[in-house]
Steps between C-alpha positions, in 0.01 A plus 500: 500500500647833395507827697199642316289195583616507863401864527164419341428233762600742779264759350211254468542381857500858627216621276263206530607370842405146403536217748729271301666474158644174368726507192601171341690442176578167333694547178484130416119498506472852360307626801521846651239525777392766745243440774378798700289470815374852531303482825393210722292688757180330385660166422748331264587678179277389211563586135545353157818409316562719194732351238612765251807575286575828676775685308697569821515376859420855613165498315418157641568605861315832473196330345501226760529740792209707371288190442576367849393833656185491290421153635520625858227754441301267275481230765419749776193603297413168337503298824331760717343420836158441339621223265448127538877455521553753778209357698679163481818659636687504167686806372816582307768760452646599165777334303609441145750292305670582173696274269710692249553321171333335206235242584628185326279271292721202582272308742782304664711811564199700617413231755859502624485879539162492674607233746812698589289813551250301709783387728584866558136577589491196732816617676313811619280277717164654408603863540428538127220332304487532124264442209480567126567832329628615163717224357386229738200265490289242680715211364802679654320494836451124466874457438597719794269310735734201463743696720305758700155546649544879492352546152133550415290521185514132410222311314166470677507122456809506726326714762631823358322816389604484133626777277427830679473703176126445431417582862716814480296612199176445690633705785575785258136483384380535860735793555386673180138463609583711806673756277213513248254554781709788636542672163189405300258396780458152353678168526406406144769458231239502221604750235805613695823521301793319663853527356697186599876510487628141492190343346690183402627435853358245740336768714427755227347236271274366772401855596410572138277192482327587828435858388383392156242278671387814690451677161787744541660659192863388486818649360810286537872485439785260563857452389392143419327581170376148429359470851334843470336400171363185661366697800339753264323227305367351823390824667432739214769740619641766271879475493749785506878505534654468846631857468148633447286311750531754781395782264161347419182682592330265745330472836765273652866451419605158633873425514566125515864471385815622676544790740589867461231569240364802689769767485577858399462415131188286504278659768445828302398288198233296678142553377307303760316544830634190678833317502491147636677181404703203619852618417725553801675833579309694236600837647862583421516735800206389717423809709565759231328317215200410714465873570529577128216262420289653778564850359380386158178363650592139427410240760804274541447154649825411687619167361584360844126521565340414168730212396496325837268212403776275374692508826173463695431182303840337560505612864188294559712187462615575856145514642479246787216321319690486171437683176137581418400683184190635672694640795760653269231653279333659801824673585557605136162673499614708797727690255182689410424575866858613565477729197180662626666558836809662344294714263296631794821589685653672197191712446452591862861598550559628144795269440578276207406131509863389516552695822175362645603143416844548651345639816277192546787258434747679726244530779443124500875438521533753784218335695670163460832637628329644808295187564 
């Protein structure tokens, strides 16, 4: 590790004040892994494993640290005291894992890599629990379970909760209902124009199908052109280039790809009343860009609230009675209730929704520290 990378780690530790960082490199297996447990006040760190060919180690570590922090707030909101999980005494802190490198198609080598990574997760003794994310899948969970129990999101036939992506999309729908009600005084998507960035993705594609069934008018984009074409044929979406999707005149702009999409360049170009989607870390500079959206009269749904359904679903594997789709769905629907609560706070105190969401999450963590 060079001096720049060492300084970066020192900066991240000081800036984010996370509980633990684990760095592990294996040149023979082609693995460069970082695991960050951001906060364990509410329980063990829970977060997916993202496998991406980050250009540099710096970008990988910065992204992972931001995602881990996001998970802390997401879980504080998603597993609130009124949920079935919390009532059963189950809660989690935030964590995240990142694997830097190309995801190999060689099944034998991939299994070798996954088993080595699973051993690392197992060595943490349950302080970190992981699941699927970009670049990882349900079959990967099955492989990892050969070595560690601290991985969730396996097939339902094995007692798992399955791929969290469809449930994440459903949670976004519940969150958008709260936003529509606040802005348009209706929960109905009928006739509403929704611009979906990442329409070919697992979450974005499911979201498009759900909204099409609700008779929404869809505009979509994706860097995966073939996948976008297929999604358009299935949902009737009009396609535009990825560079143009945020400029579309619409009721809702829904970001469902990678982070940083809401920034100094894109926010002035938005032509919508609501921003809400499943992508993590959408705000490049959270406080400042949340304020910019508020100033423009755009209701911004913080992603650590609206995309929490996937982690709710996998977390239910730790319910004392085992995973139940009905119990998990009941908690997913509470995303709507949480949204109504945050919107009421933001209006009463004249603050943006991001600040209101942070306040609720931080207050739960503070109560847990005192208790």
